[in-house]
N, C-alpha and C positions, 0 to 999 in steps of 0.2 A: 504494499499500499505505500503511494505517494504521499509528502508532507503535504501537498494541495488538497487530496483527498480528504486526510486527516481534519485539515482544517476547514472543509466543506459541511464535514461530519459537527464538528465541533461548533458551528455557525447554526446549523439548523437544529442541534439540541437547544442552544442557547435560546433561540428565535422562538420554538416550540415549548420551551417550559420545563425540557426533560433534563434531570440532574445525573444520570446515568443512561445508557446504552449497551447491549449487549449483541453481538454480529456472530452468526456463524456462517464460516466460510466453508462448506465442506464437512465432511466428518471429524477431521482432526484439527481443524484451526477455528479457534474462537477468539473473539476481540470481545475486551470490556473498556469502556471508557467512563471516567466519573468525572464530575466539576467539583472543583473545590468548593463552591459556593454554589448552592441552588439558585437558577436564575429567577428574577423577579418578573411576575407577568402581571401587567395591570391593565386587565380586559373586563370591562363593565359586563355583567352577566343582563342588566336591564339598560334600555336606552331611556334617554329624555323623552316624558308623556307628550305624545303628540295630540292634535286635535282631530277629529273626524266628524264628517257629518252624518248621522242615519237620515232613511226615509222622509223623516217627519220634518228636517231641516234644522232638528235639534242637534248639537254638537256635542261629542263625548268624547272623554281623554282615554287614549291607547297607549299600551306601552309596547315595546318589541323586547321578547325573552331570546337573547342571543347566546350562542356557546362561547364560554371562554376556554375553552380546552380543543384538542383533537384527538379525535377518537370514534368508536361506533356509540352511535346513540338508543336508548331503549327507554319505552314507556315504564312507568312505574307500576300500579297497581292494575290500572285501565288504560286503555288506550285512547287517548283523550281526541276530541271531535269538536267541530264548530258548534256553539252554542252550549257545552260543558260549563257549569258555574265552577271556578276552583276558590279555593280560600287562601288566604295568607298564610306563607309556611308552607304550604301543602308541595309534597314531591310529586314534580311532572314527568320526572324521568330520569335517566343517569347516561353518562359519558365515560366509555370505558376505553380506557388506553392501554399501552404497553404497561407500565407500573402503578397506575391508579384506576379508581371508581370516582367519578365524582355525581352529586347528585345535582338536579335543576332543580330549583324550587320557584316559588311565585312571590314576590313580596307584597304584594297587594291582592284584594279581592275583587273577582271579575268576572267574566263570561270570556270564552275563548273564542276570538272572531276569526283566525286562521291558524291554521296547524302546516307548517310548514315543512315538516321534517317527516320521514318513514322510519319505523322501527327497523333498526339494523342499519342504516344509512351512516355514511362517514362525514362527520362533520369536522370543519375546519374552524378557527378564530373567528369570530365574528358572525359567522352564519346564523342565519335567521331561523329560529327553531318555533316560537309562536308570537302572534298577536293577540293581545288581552284588551278587552273594553273593561276599564274599571271602574267601579262601583262610587 
């Protein structure tokens, strides 16, 4: 492995929030890299509320729930759909990566306006998961 390849792996680890990585290159070759300090990744899970107009001309506030990790998405207890009511703190799903599994929670009471993710799909940083009409 060349130094430039190692540098690219390091940069990808840092950008994606991984503090270590293990690679298997064939049966007899394994590589493990670990950062001295875990990277600091500051990506908000919920964006700034927006106003959306419903069919009656009344404006409602919506929030977007976005991924703050890279991994595979799965729903929690139930697969959410448009119109489902959710409560503050409810676990909507989880994102599972190489060495972690993070829960996706809602920070406000509301109703699901849009479900933008399918179970088992791979999500990146900032990918839209849900749009919620808040109460």
